[in-house]
N, CA, C and O atoms as a Tinker XYZ file with bonds, in Angstrom:
   476  protein
     1  N     71.725000   56.648000  -83.260000    73     2
     2  CA    72.162000   55.198000  -82.891000    64     1     3
     3  C     72.511000   54.500000  -84.043000    63     2     4     5
     4  O     72.125000   54.875000  -85.150000    81     3
     5  N     73.329000   53.348000  -83.850000    73     3     6
     6  CA    73.914000   52.510000  -84.960000    64     5     7
     7  C     75.241000   52.976000  -85.567000    63     6     8     9
     8  O     75.929000   52.216000  -86.248000    81     7
     9  N     75.615000   54.359000  -85.280000    73     7    10
    10  CA    76.789000   54.747000  -85.857000    64     9    11
    11  C     77.983000   54.336000  -84.892000    63    10    12    13
    12  O     77.776000   54.459000  -83.685000    81    11
    13  N     79.128000   53.891000  -85.291000    73    11    14
    14  CA    80.141000   53.380000  -84.474000    64    13    15
    15  C     81.042000   54.562000  -84.234000    63    14    16    17
    16  O     81.650000   55.159000  -85.122000    81    15
    17  N     81.069000   54.852000  -82.902000    73    15    18
    18  CA    81.985000   55.953000  -82.544000    64    17    19
    19  C     83.543000   55.678000  -82.673000    63    18    20    21
    20  O     83.956000   54.519000  -82.637000    81    19
    21  N     84.328000   56.664000  -82.810000    73    19    22
    22  CA    85.731000   56.383000  -82.816000    64    21    23
    23  C     86.294000   55.846000  -81.514000    63    22    24    25
    24  O     85.952000   56.328000  -80.434000    81    23
    25  N     87.130000   54.878000  -81.614000    73    23    26
    26  CA    87.751000   54.432000  -80.267000    64    25    27
    27  C     89.079000   54.882000  -80.229000    63    26    28    29
    28  O     89.776000   54.777000  -81.239000    81    27
    29  N     89.549000   55.403000  -79.124000    73    27    30
    30  CA    90.856000   55.876000  -78.922000    64    29    31
    31  C     91.867000   54.812000  -78.718000    63    30    32    33
    32  O     91.574000   53.621000  -78.611000    81    31
    33  N     93.057000   55.287000  -78.671000    73    31    34
    34  CA    94.159000   54.205000  -78.534000    64    33    35
    35  C     94.326000   53.523000  -77.079000    63    34    36    37
    36  O     95.100000   52.618000  -76.768000    81    35
    37  N     93.363000   54.225000  -76.249000    73    35    38
    38  CA    93.428000   53.685000  -74.801000    64    37    39
    39  C     92.776000   52.302000  -74.689000    63    38    40    41
    40  O     93.036000   51.507000  -73.787000    81    39
    41  N     91.931000   52.091000  -75.655000    73    39    42
    42  CA    91.129000   50.862000  -75.552000    64    41    43
    43  C     91.938000   49.712000  -76.244000    63    42    44    45
    44  O     92.650000   49.887000  -77.233000    81    43
    45  N     91.735000   48.460000  -75.577000    73    43    46
    46  CA    92.366000   47.232000  -76.218000    64    45    47
    47  C     91.037000   46.437000  -76.571000    63    46    48    49
    48  O     90.067000   46.282000  -75.830000    81    47
    49  N     91.209000   45.968000  -77.869000    73    47    50
    50  CA    89.990000   45.216000  -78.372000    64    49    51
    51  C     90.518000   43.811000  -78.554000    63    50    52    53
    52  O     91.288000   43.606000  -79.492000    81    51
    53  N     90.163000   42.789000  -77.716000    73    51    54
    54  CA    90.626000   41.489000  -77.852000    64    53    55
    55  C     90.081000   40.894000  -79.211000    63    54    56    57
    56  O     88.908000   41.005000  -79.567000    81    55
    57  N     90.997000   40.299000  -79.874000    73    55    58
    58  CA    90.653000   39.584000  -81.182000    64    57    59
    59  C     90.057000   38.164000  -80.964000    63    58    60    61
    60  O     89.430000   37.589000  -81.853000    81    59
    61  N     90.290000   37.615000  -79.704000    73    59    62
    62  CA    89.918000   36.168000  -79.545000    64    61    63
    63  C     89.476000   35.954000  -78.075000    63    62    64    65
    64  O     89.678000   36.823000  -77.226000    81    63
    65  N     88.859000   34.760000  -77.792000    73    63    66
    66  CA    88.683000   34.476000  -76.325000    64    65    67
    67  C     89.888000   34.235000  -75.713000    63    66    68    69
    68  O     90.029000   34.585000  -74.542000    81    67
    69  N     90.884000   33.633000  -76.375000    73    67    70
    70  CA    92.275000   33.314000  -75.766000    64    69    71
    71  C     92.984000   34.670000  -75.401000    63    70    72    73
    72  O     93.577000   34.796000  -74.330000    81    71
    73  N     92.905000   35.649000  -76.305000    73    71    74
    74  CA    93.519000   36.866000  -76.013000    64    73    75
    75  C     92.813000   37.482000  -74.744000    63    74    76    77
    76  O     93.514000   37.991000  -73.870000    81    75
    77  N     91.531000   37.449000  -74.632000    73    75    78
    78  CA    90.769000   38.014000  -73.548000    64    77    79
    79  C     91.374000   37.221000  -72.241000    63    78    80    81
    80  O     91.691000   37.843000  -71.227000    81    79
    81  N     91.502000   35.832000  -72.346000    73    79    82
    82  CA    91.916000   35.023000  -71.159000    64    81    83
    83  C     93.350000   35.412000  -70.690000    63    82    84    85
    84  O     93.728000   35.333000  -69.522000    81    83
    85  N     94.105000   35.844000  -71.745000    73    83    86
    86  CA    95.491000   36.326000  -71.510000    64    85    87
    87  C     95.480000   37.640000  -70.677000    63    86    88    89
    88  O     96.161000   37.839000  -69.671000    81    87
    89  N     94.648000   38.464000  -71.221000    73    87    90
    90  CA    94.473000   39.787000  -70.434000    64    89    91
    91  C     94.070000   39.720000  -68.965000    63    90    92    93
    92  O     94.555000   40.438000  -68.091000    81    91
    93  N     93.136000   38.790000  -68.778000    73    91    94
    94  CA    92.558000   38.491000  -67.448000    64    93    95
    95  C     93.601000   37.970000  -66.547000    63    94    96    97
    96  O     93.765000   38.416000  -65.411000    81    95
    97  N     94.374000   36.929000  -67.114000    73    95    98
    98  CA    95.288000   36.182000  -66.254000    64    97    99
    99  C     96.652000   36.966000  -66.060000    63    98   100   101
   100  O     97.247000   36.930000  -64.983000    81    99
   101  N     97.094000   37.637000  -67.095000    73    99   102
   102  CA    98.451000   38.170000  -66.995000    64   101   103
   103  C     98.520000   39.535000  -66.685000    63   102   104   105
   104  O     99.635000   40.002000  -66.455000    81   103
   105  N     97.382000   40.376000  -66.629000    73   103   106
   106  CA    97.421000   41.698000  -66.281000    64   105   107
   107  C     97.823000   41.910000  -64.929000    63   106   108   109
   108  O     97.235000   41.295000  -64.039000    81   107
   109  N     98.906000   42.835000  -64.614000    73   107   110
   110  CA    99.288000   43.290000  -63.266000    64   109   111
   111  C     98.599000   44.248000  -62.666000    63   110   112   113
   112  O     98.533000   44.267000  -61.437000    81   111
   113  N     97.888000   45.332000  -63.549000    73   111   114
   114  CA    97.191000   46.331000  -63.151000    64   113   115
   115  C     95.454000   45.869000  -63.229000    63   114   116   117
   116  O     95.054000   44.854000  -63.799000    81   115
   117  N     94.756000   46.667000  -62.664000    73   115   118
   118  CA    93.368000   46.500000  -62.811000    64   117   119
   119  C     92.921000   46.446000  -64.271000    63   118   120   121
   120  O     93.412000   47.212000  -65.100000    81   119
   121  N     92.011000   45.563000  -64.580000    73   119   122
   122  CA    91.560000   45.429000  -65.864000    64   121   123
   123  C     89.987000   45.833000  -65.878000    63   122   124   125
   124  O     89.189000   45.252000  -65.142000    81   123
   125  N     89.622000   46.802000  -66.709000    73   123   126
   126  CA    88.275000   47.184000  -66.908000    64   125   127
   127  C     87.759000   46.815000  -68.095000    63   126   128   129
   128  O     88.132000   47.345000  -69.142000    81   127
   129  N     86.800000   45.817000  -68.046000    73   127   130
   130  CA    86.184000   45.340000  -69.373000    64   129   131
   131  C     84.968000   46.184000  -69.469000    63   130   132   133
   132  O     84.249000   46.403000  -68.494000    81   131
   133  N     84.725000   46.698000  -70.766000    73   131   134
   134  CA    83.522000   47.582000  -70.986000    64   133   135
   135  C     82.791000   46.854000  -72.161000    63   134   136   137
   136  O     83.358000   46.721000  -73.246000    81   135
   137  N     81.573000   46.401000  -71.946000    73   135   138
   138  CA    80.726000   45.703000  -73.086000    64   137   139
   139  C     79.814000   46.861000  -73.545000    63   138   140   141
   140  O     79.144000   47.592000  -72.816000    81   139
   141  N     79.920000   46.892000  -74.995000    73   139   142
   142  CA    79.131000   48.049000  -75.523000    64   141   143
   143  C     78.255000   47.436000  -76.741000    63   142   144   145
   144  O     78.610000   46.445000  -77.379000    81   143
   145  N     77.149000   48.106000  -76.959000    73   143   146
   146  CA    76.408000   47.707000  -78.141000    64   145   147
   147  C     76.181000   49.074000  -79.066000    63   146   148   149
   148  O     75.712000   50.045000  -78.473000    81   147
   149  N     76.421000   49.177000  -80.179000    73   147   150
   150  CA    76.386000   50.287000  -80.999000    64   149   151
   151  C     74.811000   50.635000  -81.293000    63   150   152   153
   152  O     74.474000   51.673000  -81.863000    81   151
   153  N     74.013000   49.773000  -80.894000    73   151   154
   154  CA    72.612000   50.017000  -81.195000    64   153   155
   155  C     71.817000   50.445000  -79.975000    63   154   156   157
   156  O     70.587000   50.423000  -79.932000    81   155
   157  N     72.651000   50.855000  -78.935000    73   155   158
   158  CA    72.035000   51.212000  -77.579000    64   157   159
   159  C     72.355000   52.667000  -77.256000    63   158   160   161
   160  O     73.524000   53.048000  -77.187000    81   159
   161  N     71.381000   53.431000  -77.070000    73   159   162
   162  CA    71.460000   54.879000  -76.592000    64   161   163
   163  C     72.242000   54.967000  -75.381000    63   162   164   165
   164  O     73.149000   55.795000  -75.306000    81   163
   165  N     71.940000   54.094000  -74.312000    73   163   166
   166  CA    72.559000   54.180000  -73.093000    64   165   167
   167  C     74.068000   53.905000  -73.147000    63   166   168   169
   168  O     74.852000   54.425000  -72.353000    81   167
   169  N     74.427000   53.081000  -74.102000    73   167   170
   170  CA    75.794000   52.700000  -74.321000    64   169   171
   171  C     76.569000   53.989000  -74.780000    63   170   172   173
   172  O     77.730000   54.116000  -74.393000    81   171
   173  N     76.059000   54.859000  -75.501000    73   171   174
   174  CA    76.755000   56.114000  -75.815000    64   173   175
   175  C     77.376000   56.919000  -74.773000    63   174   176   177
   176  O     78.487000   57.448000  -74.807000    81   175
   177  N     76.373000   56.943000  -73.697000    73   175   178
   178  CA    76.586000   57.911000  -72.481000    64   177   179
   179  C     77.702000   57.034000  -71.553000    63   178   180   181
   180  O     78.702000   57.550000  -71.053000    81   179
   181  N     77.365000   55.735000  -71.435000    73   179   182
   182  CA    78.283000   54.991000  -70.526000    64   181   183
   183  C     79.664000   54.942000  -70.982000    63   182   184   185
   184  O     80.589000   54.979000  -70.170000    81   183
   185  N     79.887000   54.847000  -72.466000    73   183   186
   186  CA    81.209000   54.855000  -72.889000    64   185   187
   187  C     81.964000   56.104000  -72.679000    63   186   188   189
   188  O     83.174000   56.105000  -72.454000    81   187
   189  N     81.223000   57.189000  -72.757000    73   187   190
   190  CA    81.845000   58.597000  -72.499000    64   189   191
   191  C     82.236000   58.632000  -71.047000    63   190   192   193
   192  O     83.276000   59.169000  -70.669000    81   191
   193  N     81.416000   58.072000  -70.278000    73   191   194
   194  CA    81.731000   58.063000  -68.778000    64   193   195
   195  C     82.949000   57.271000  -68.466000    63   194   196   197
   196  O     83.767000   57.693000  -67.649000    81   195
   197  N     83.101000   56.146000  -69.082000    73   195   198
   198  CA    84.450000   55.360000  -68.825000    64   197   199
   199  C     85.581000   56.047000  -69.476000    63   198   200   201
   200  O     86.700000   56.019000  -68.963000    81   199
   201  N     85.335000   56.682000  -70.616000    73   199   202
   202  CA    86.559000   57.325000  -71.154000    64   201   203
   203  C     86.975000   58.575000  -70.259000    63   202   204   205
   204  O     88.119000   59.023000  -70.329000    81   203
   205  N     86.101000   59.074000  -69.492000    73   203   206
   206  CA    86.576000   60.129000  -68.564000    64   205   207
   207  C     87.627000   59.690000  -67.645000    63   206   208   209
   208  O     88.319000   60.545000  -67.094000    81   207
   209  N     87.820000   58.433000  -67.423000    73   207   210
   210  CA    88.781000   57.877000  -66.604000    64   209   211
   211  C     90.061000   57.768000  -67.136000    63   210   212   213
   212  O     91.009000   57.567000  -66.378000    81   211
   213  N     90.243000   57.892000  -68.533000    73   211   214
   214  CA    91.446000   57.654000  -69.293000    64   213   215
   215  C     92.572000   58.592000  -68.651000    63   214   216   217
   216  O     93.690000   58.139000  -68.404000    81   215
   217  N     92.255000   59.800000  -68.417000    73   215   218
   218  CA    93.271000   60.811000  -67.897000    64   217   219
   219  C     94.009000   60.346000  -66.738000    63   218   220   221
   220  O     95.215000   60.103000  -66.756000    81   219
   221  N     93.191000   60.221000  -65.651000    73   219   222
   222  CA    93.757000   59.868000  -64.392000    64   221   223
   223  C     94.180000   58.305000  -64.201000    63   222   224   225
   224  O     95.168000   57.963000  -63.551000    81   223
   225  N     93.357000   57.470000  -64.812000    73   223   226
   226  CA    93.699000   56.019000  -64.580000    64   225   227
   227  C     94.248000   55.325000  -65.772000    63   226   228   229
   228  O     94.407000   54.105000  -65.735000    81   227
   229  N     94.571000   56.068000  -66.902000    73   227   230
   230  CA    95.117000   55.412000  -68.140000    64   229   231
   231  C     96.264000   54.638000  -68.032000    63   230   232   233
   232  O     96.448000   53.646000  -68.738000    81   231
   233  N     97.113000   55.062000  -67.119000    73   231   234
   234  CA    98.440000   54.360000  -66.818000    64   233   235
   235  C     98.307000   53.338000  -65.729000    63   234   236   237
   236  O     99.197000   52.503000  -65.570000    81   235
   237  N     97.149000   53.368000  -64.909000    73   235   238
   238  CA    97.019000   52.360000  -63.869000    64   237   239
   239  C     96.059000   51.365000  -64.126000    63   238   240   241
   240  O     95.855000   50.470000  -63.306000    81   239
   241  N     95.404000   51.447000  -65.278000    73   239   242
   242  CA    94.284000   50.484000  -65.516000    64   241   243
   243  C     94.336000   50.186000  -66.983000    63   242   244   245
   244  O     94.653000   51.081000  -67.766000    81   243
   245  N     94.022000   48.890000  -67.428000    73   243   246
   246  CA    93.967000   48.397000  -68.698000    64   245   247
   247  C     92.454000   48.433000  -69.163000    63   246   248   249
   248  O     91.620000   47.787000  -68.530000    81   247
   249  N     92.146000   49.086000  -70.119000    73   247   250
   250  CA    90.799000   49.361000  -70.727000    64   249   251
   251  C     90.497000   48.424000  -71.878000    63   250   252   253
   252  O     91.103000   48.542000  -72.942000    81   251
   253  N     89.522000   47.447000  -71.678000    73   251   254
   254  CA    89.156000   46.601000  -72.750000    64   253   255
   255  C     87.768000   46.928000  -73.293000    63   254   256   257
   256  O     86.856000   47.206000  -72.514000    81   255
   257  N     87.593000   46.900000  -74.583000    73   255   258
   258  CA    86.328000   47.164000  -75.264000    64   257   259
   259  C     85.898000   46.121000  -76.018000    63   258   260   261
   260  O     86.609000   45.650000  -76.905000    81   259
   261  N     84.665000   45.649000  -75.730000    73   259   262
   262  CA    83.953000   44.527000  -76.472000    64   261   263
   263  C     82.735000   44.999000  -76.938000    63   262   264   265
   264  O     81.884000   45.489000  -76.196000    81   263
   265  N     82.596000   44.846000  -78.360000    73   263   266
   266  CA    81.394000   45.125000  -79.139000    64   265   267
   267  C     80.506000   43.892000  -79.023000    63   266   268   269
   268  O     80.785000   42.854000  -79.623000    81   267
   269  N     79.430000   44.019000  -78.241000    73   267   270
   270  CA    78.604000   42.825000  -77.866000    64   269   271
   271  C     78.003000   42.093000  -79.066000    63   270   272   273
   272  O     77.683000   40.907000  -78.997000    81   271
   273  N     77.855000   42.858000  -80.207000    73   271   274
   274  CA    77.309000   42.307000  -81.396000    64   273   275
   275  C     78.377000   41.611000  -82.319000    63   274   276   277
   276  O     78.312000   40.445000  -82.706000    81   275
   277  N     79.293000   42.448000  -82.585000    73   275   278
   278  CA    80.309000   41.955000  -83.604000    64   277   279
   279  C     81.298000   40.936000  -82.876000    63   278   280   281
   280  O     81.889000   40.074000  -83.527000    81   279
   281  N     81.451000   41.073000  -81.504000    73   279   282
   282  CA    82.307000   40.091000  -80.828000    64   281   283
   283  C     81.553000   39.240000  -79.917000    63   282   284   285
   284  O     82.013000   38.960000  -78.810000    81   283
   285  N     80.384000   38.798000  -80.330000    73   283   286
   286  CA    79.330000   37.959000  -79.484000    64   285   287
   287  C     80.150000   36.730000  -78.809000    63   286   288   289
   288  O     79.992000   36.538000  -77.604000    81   287
   289  N     80.891000   36.019000  -79.442000    73   287   290
   290  CA    81.601000   34.911000  -78.737000    64   289   291
   291  C     82.498000   35.311000  -77.574000    63   290   292   293
   292  O     82.675000   34.637000  -76.559000    81   291
   293  N     83.053000   36.523000  -77.857000    73   291   294
   294  CA    84.086000   36.994000  -76.764000    64   293   295
   295  C     83.196000   37.637000  -75.727000    63   294   296   297
   296  O     83.496000   37.439000  -74.550000    81   295
   297  N     82.177000   38.354000  -75.996000    73   295   298
   298  CA    81.216000   38.729000  -75.010000    64   297   299
   299  C     80.662000   37.739000  -74.050000    63   298   300   301
   300  O     80.644000   37.913000  -72.832000    81   299
   301  N     80.177000   36.613000  -74.715000    73   299   302
   302  CA    79.725000   35.464000  -73.996000    64   301   303
   303  C     80.701000   34.874000  -73.203000    63   302   304   305
   304  O     80.432000   34.470000  -72.071000    81   303
   305  N     81.799000   34.787000  -73.686000    73   303   306
   306  CA    83.092000   34.260000  -73.009000    64   305   307
   307  C     83.383000   34.916000  -71.615000    63   306   308   309
   308  O     83.738000   34.299000  -70.611000    81   307
   309  N     83.165000   36.326000  -71.720000    73   307   310
   310  CA    83.368000   37.113000  -70.399000    64   309   311
   311  C     82.336000   36.564000  -69.344000    63   310   312   313
   312  O     82.684000   36.301000  -68.192000    81   311
   313  N     81.098000   36.410000  -69.781000    73   311   314
   314  CA    80.176000   35.911000  -68.743000    64   313   315
   315  C     80.569000   34.534000  -68.360000    63   314   316   317
   316  O     80.396000   34.260000  -67.172000    81   315
   317  N     81.035000   33.664000  -69.083000    73   315   318
   318  CA    81.498000   32.343000  -68.702000    64   317   319
   319  C     82.564000   32.202000  -67.791000    63   318   320   321
   320  O     82.522000   31.422000  -66.839000    81   319
   321  N     83.615000   33.010000  -68.083000    73   319   322
   322  CA    84.881000   33.019000  -67.220000    64   321   323
   323  C     84.652000   33.735000  -65.937000    63   322   324   325
   324  O     85.238000   33.350000  -64.925000    81   323
   325  N     83.799000   34.801000  -65.907000    73   323   326
   326  CA    83.680000   35.604000  -64.858000    64   325   327
   327  C     82.442000   35.265000  -63.949000    63   326   328   329
   328  O     82.376000   35.717000  -62.806000    81   327
   329  N     81.487000   34.483000  -64.466000    73   327   330
   330  CA    80.323000   34.074000  -63.612000    64   329   331
   331  C     79.408000   35.346000  -63.597000    63   330   332   333
   332  O     78.463000   35.289000  -62.810000    81   331
   333  N     79.522000   36.313000  -64.234000    73   331   334
   334  CA    78.686000   37.467000  -64.288000    64   333   335
   335  C     77.785000   37.602000  -65.443000    63   334   336   337
   336  O     78.234000   37.738000  -66.581000    81   335
   337  N     76.482000   37.568000  -65.173000    73   335   338
   338  CA    75.510000   37.517000  -66.270000    64   337   339
   339  C     75.717000   38.744000  -67.240000    63   338   340   341
   340  O     76.001000   39.871000  -66.835000    81   339
   341  N     75.558000   38.427000  -68.464000    73   339   342
   342  CA    75.692000   39.448000  -69.569000    64   341   343
   343  C     74.785000   40.486000  -69.501000    63   342   344   345
   344  O     73.587000   40.210000  -69.436000    81   343
   345  N     75.200000   41.778000  -69.505000    73   343   346
   346  CA    74.542000   43.080000  -69.678000    64   345   347
   347  C     75.080000   43.875000  -70.742000    63   346   348   349
   348  O     76.213000   43.617000  -71.150000    81   347
   349  N     74.386000   44.846000  -71.262000    73   347   350
   350  CA    74.923000   45.925000  -72.072000    64   349   351
   351  C     74.151000   47.203000  -71.946000    63   350   352   353
   352  O     72.934000   47.276000  -72.118000    81   351
   353  N     74.876000   48.133000  -71.659000    73   351   354
   354  CA    76.435000   48.240000  -71.487000    64   353   355
   355  C     76.780000   47.677000  -70.055000    63   354   356   357
   356  O     75.935000   47.684000  -69.160000    81   355
   357  N     77.953000   47.229000  -69.890000    73   355   358
   358  CA    78.334000   46.611000  -68.722000    64   357   359
   359  C     79.807000   47.000000  -68.410000    63   358   360   361
   360  O     80.541000   47.258000  -69.364000    81   359
   361  N     80.215000   47.051000  -67.340000    73   359   362
   362  CA    81.632000   47.228000  -66.828000    64   361   363
   363  C     81.986000   46.346000  -65.803000    63   362   364   365
   364  O     81.348000   46.331000  -64.750000    81   363
   365  N     83.057000   45.521000  -66.030000    73   363   366
   366  CA    83.513000   44.734000  -65.011000    64   365   367
   367  C     84.982000   45.129000  -64.720000    63   366   368   369
   368  O     85.772000   45.350000  -65.638000    81   367
   369  N     85.338000   45.214000  -63.356000    73   367   370
   370  CA    86.610000   45.531000  -62.910000    64   369   371
   371  C     87.239000   44.269000  -62.421000    63   370   372   373
   372  O     86.705000   43.708000  -61.464000    81   371
   373  N     88.446000   43.689000  -63.030000    73   371   374
   374  CA    89.065000   42.574000  -62.587000    64   373   375
   375  C     90.460000   42.936000  -61.987000    63   374   376   377
   376  O     91.236000   43.706000  -62.553000    81   375
   377  N     90.701000   42.356000  -60.865000    73   375   378
   378  CA    92.110000   42.442000  -60.293000    64   377   379
   379  C     92.516000   41.132000  -60.016000    63   378   380   381
   380  O     91.764000   40.371000  -59.408000    81   379
   381  N     93.771000   40.745000  -60.446000    73   379   382
   382  CA    94.450000   39.515000  -60.033000    64   381   383
   383  C     93.498000   38.408000  -60.520000    63   382   384   385
   384  O     93.304000   37.414000  -59.821000    81   383
   385  N     92.946000   38.563000  -61.633000    73   383   386
   386  CA    92.050000   37.434000  -62.196000    64   385   387
   387  C     90.617000   37.248000  -61.609000    63   386   388   389
   388  O     89.897000   36.298000  -61.916000    81   387
   389  N     90.259000   38.250000  -60.726000    73   387   390
   390  CA    88.950000   38.091000  -60.039000    64   389   391
   391  C     88.178000   39.297000  -60.196000    63   390   392   393
   392  O     88.704000   40.409000  -60.166000    81   391
   393  N     86.845000   39.094000  -60.377000    73   391   394
   394  CA    85.954000   40.279000  -60.615000    64   393   395
   395  C     85.848000   40.968000  -59.272000    63   394   396   397
   396  O     85.439000   40.346000  -58.292000    81   395
   397  N     86.202000   42.224000  -59.206000    73   395   398
   398  CA    86.049000   43.022000  -57.897000    64   397   399
   399  C     84.767000   43.739000  -57.911000    63   398   400   401
   400  O     84.186000   43.911000  -56.839000    81   399
   401  N     84.271000   44.167000  -58.987000    73   399   402
   402  CA    83.087000   45.078000  -59.104000    64   401   403
   403  C     82.422000   44.739000  -60.526000    63   402   404   405
   404  O     83.119000   44.238000  -61.409000    81   403
   405  N     81.160000   44.998000  -60.718000    73   403   406
   406  CA    80.513000   44.954000  -61.918000    64   405   407
   407  C     79.298000   45.891000  -61.951000    63   406   408   409
   408  O     78.558000   45.851000  -60.969000    81   407
   409  N     79.015000   46.683000  -62.899000    73   407   410
   410  CA    77.896000   47.506000  -62.936000    64   409   411
   411  C     77.430000   47.499000  -64.398000    63   410   412   413
   412  O     78.147000   47.177000  -65.345000    81   411
   413  N     76.120000   47.901000  -64.479000    73   411   414
   414  CA    75.567000   48.006000  -65.872000    64   413   415
   415  C     74.550000   49.078000  -66.046000    63   414   416   417
   416  O     74.043000   49.665000  -65.090000    81   415
   417  N     74.273000   49.310000  -67.259000    73   415   418
   418  CA    73.184000   50.362000  -67.689000    64   417   419
   419  C     73.565000   51.750000  -66.920000    63   418   420   421
   420  O     74.706000   52.210000  -66.910000    81   419
   421  N     72.471000   52.333000  -66.294000    73   419   422
   422  CA    72.569000   53.663000  -65.732000    64   421   423
   423  C     73.602000   53.833000  -64.606000    63   422   424   425
   424  O     74.012000   54.946000  -64.276000    81   423
   425  N     74.003000   52.703000  -64.034000    73   423   426
   426  CA    75.032000   52.813000  -62.889000    64   425   427
   427  C     76.367000   53.048000  -63.562000    63   426   428   429
   428  O     77.315000   53.218000  -62.796000    81   427
   429  N     76.570000   53.082000  -64.666000    73   427   430
   430  CA    77.946000   53.349000  -65.369000    64   429   431
   431  C     78.062000   54.834000  -65.429000    63   430   432   433
   432  O     77.738000   55.410000  -66.468000    81   431
   433  N     78.501000   55.504000  -64.391000    73   431   434
   434  CA    78.738000   56.888000  -64.203000    64   433   435
   435  C     80.113000   57.219000  -63.932000    63   434   436   437
   436  O     80.772000   56.444000  -63.239000    81   435
   437  N     80.648000   58.313000  -64.409000    73   435   438
   438  CA    82.082000   58.620000  -64.078000    64   437   439
   439  C     82.293000   58.583000  -62.608000    63   438   440   441
   440  O     83.322000   58.069000  -62.168000    81   439
   441  N     81.329000   59.129000  -61.752000    73   439   442
   442  CA    81.607000   59.020000  -60.345000    64   441   443
   443  C     81.730000   57.657000  -59.835000    63   442   444   445
   444  O     82.660000   57.313000  -59.106000    81   443
   445  N     80.768000   56.861000  -60.228000    73   443   446
   446  CA    80.759000   55.554000  -59.812000    64   445   447
   447  C     82.069000   54.721000  -60.179000    63   446   448   449
   448  O     82.633000   53.939000  -59.415000    81   447
   449  N     82.472000   55.041000  -61.549000    73   447   450
   450  CA    83.653000   54.320000  -62.000000    64   449   451
   451  C     84.940000   54.668000  -61.238000    63   450   452   453
   452  O     85.829000   53.856000  -60.985000    81   451
   453  N     84.939000   56.069000  -60.875000    73   451   454
   454  CA    86.160000   56.459000  -60.128000    64   453   455
   455  C     86.081000   55.833000  -58.656000    63   454   456   457
   456  O     87.107000   55.473000  -58.079000    81   455
   457  N     84.936000   55.731000  -58.135000    73   455   458
   458  CA    84.830000   55.102000  -56.789000    64   457   459
   459  C     85.183000   53.579000  -56.787000    63   458   460   461
   460  O     85.807000   53.082000  -55.849000    81   459
   461  N     84.774000   52.874000  -57.841000    73   459   462
   462  CA    85.275000   51.470000  -57.993000    64   461   463
   463  C     86.820000   51.401000  -58.263000    63   462   464   465
   464  O     87.469000   50.517000  -57.703000    81   463
   465  N     87.421000   52.281000  -59.082000    73   463   466
   466  CA    88.830000   52.135000  -59.320000    64   465   467
   467  C     89.568000   52.587000  -58.061000    63   466   468   469
   468  O     90.712000   52.159000  -57.910000    81   467
   469  N     89.059000   53.386000  -57.157000    73   467   470
   470  CA    89.822000   53.795000  -55.886000    64   469   471
   471  C     89.792000   52.728000  -54.928000    63   470   472   473
   472  O     90.607000   52.795000  -54.007000    81   471
   473  N     88.938000   51.677000  -54.980000    73   471   474
   474  CA    88.782000   50.562000  -54.014000    64   473   475
   475  C     89.877000   49.781000  -53.993000    63   474   476
   476  O     89.924000   48.804000  -53.247000    81   475
């Protein structure tokens, strides 16, 4: 724990609350926001489960990565603008600016993510 894993090019990392707002409002395809803590063992596995979606859904979904420690203001902003209480790890699927689904902790499995993206 504590070691920062490599992030692939598939991830978008918003550098500000304003950039996150743009992604939520302007995105034409589903937006999957993943909130991660590098100090959490559960996060290691949930991140891998989300990344399993890159192959099939990489061109149909925008994947956003938020480090809940280093990007605390942005992480808090997600909760404010979506109305979904902060968790870590956490996945929120947003379509047309609205949260369609959200899951956290052990519920972040590749099977669950596929089901959510197919809805």
